[in-house]
C-alpha positions, 0 to 999 in steps of 0.5 A: 487686598486687591479685588479684581473687577468682576462686573462688565458695563455693557452698552448695547445698541440696535444698529441703524436705528435713528434715533438709536435704541440702546441699553446700558447693563451691568453684567457679571463677567462669569455670565455665559453667552446663553445667559447674556442672550436672555438678559438682552431679550429682557433688556429690550423687551424682545419676545424670544420668538426667533433665532439668534446668534453672537458674532465674535472675532469671526466666530458664531455662537448660539444653539448649534442644532438650530443654527447649523441646520439652517446654515448656508454653505459659506456660513461658519459652524456655530459653536455652543453659547453655553460654553463661553463666558464673558471673562473668556474674551472681555478684557479689552475686546472690540465690540461684538454683535448679537443678531436676533431674528434672521428675517428682520435682522436686528443687529445689536452692537455690544460694547464693553465700556468698562470693568467695575467692582461689584456694589454690595447693595446692587443685584446683578445683572442690572439695567442702569440706563437706556433709551426708547422702546424696541421695535415691534416684532416682525415689523420688517427690520430697520426699513420696515420700522422706519416706514411703520413710524412714518405711518404711526406719526401721520394720523391722516395715513390710511393705515394709521388706525390699523398700525396702531391696533397692530402695535398696541395702543400703549406702544410709543417709540420714545418710551423707556421704563428703566425700573421695569426694565431693570426688574426684567433684566434681574430675573431674566436668567432665572425665568429662562431656566424655569421655562426650560425646566417646564418645557421638559415636562410638556 
């Protein structure tokens, strides 16, 4: 009996980072864009402190109340990310974008590499590969991060000690813990729902 593939293998890369910062994820095709947002945040270790949106085929998806309030006149109206699932457009689509932090402008390129059958002994979503730490929040985007790395790698730079303290001494640009990332990805949607439920009582 034919069983259609229900798992999307996605490669997500933060654009213009050199060397590239990326993750490879396995995500059920029934996943909504709202859920994918939380999965991406967990996969890279972002703190979800800023606005985000998905850009697909000239359309914007996210939280319309937040995005449309801050939109420029020539911006298209944002559509609800809760209403769209990966299977609505993931057959053989071109890559699409996820933008996080409209100040630092972290553009994530999302490529659907293949569709897979689910594995009985694997929990989804999952992170199966990746490289490098994500940049510190509020570092100033791609150019700010490049300058930050220059300072970090130069112990004689006058700002070296301050930058080390600001980023946290545990920060290393080449560090990537796949086991820790996979655990975070698996629990991302559940954790987001718990936070949303608690916030209703604040």
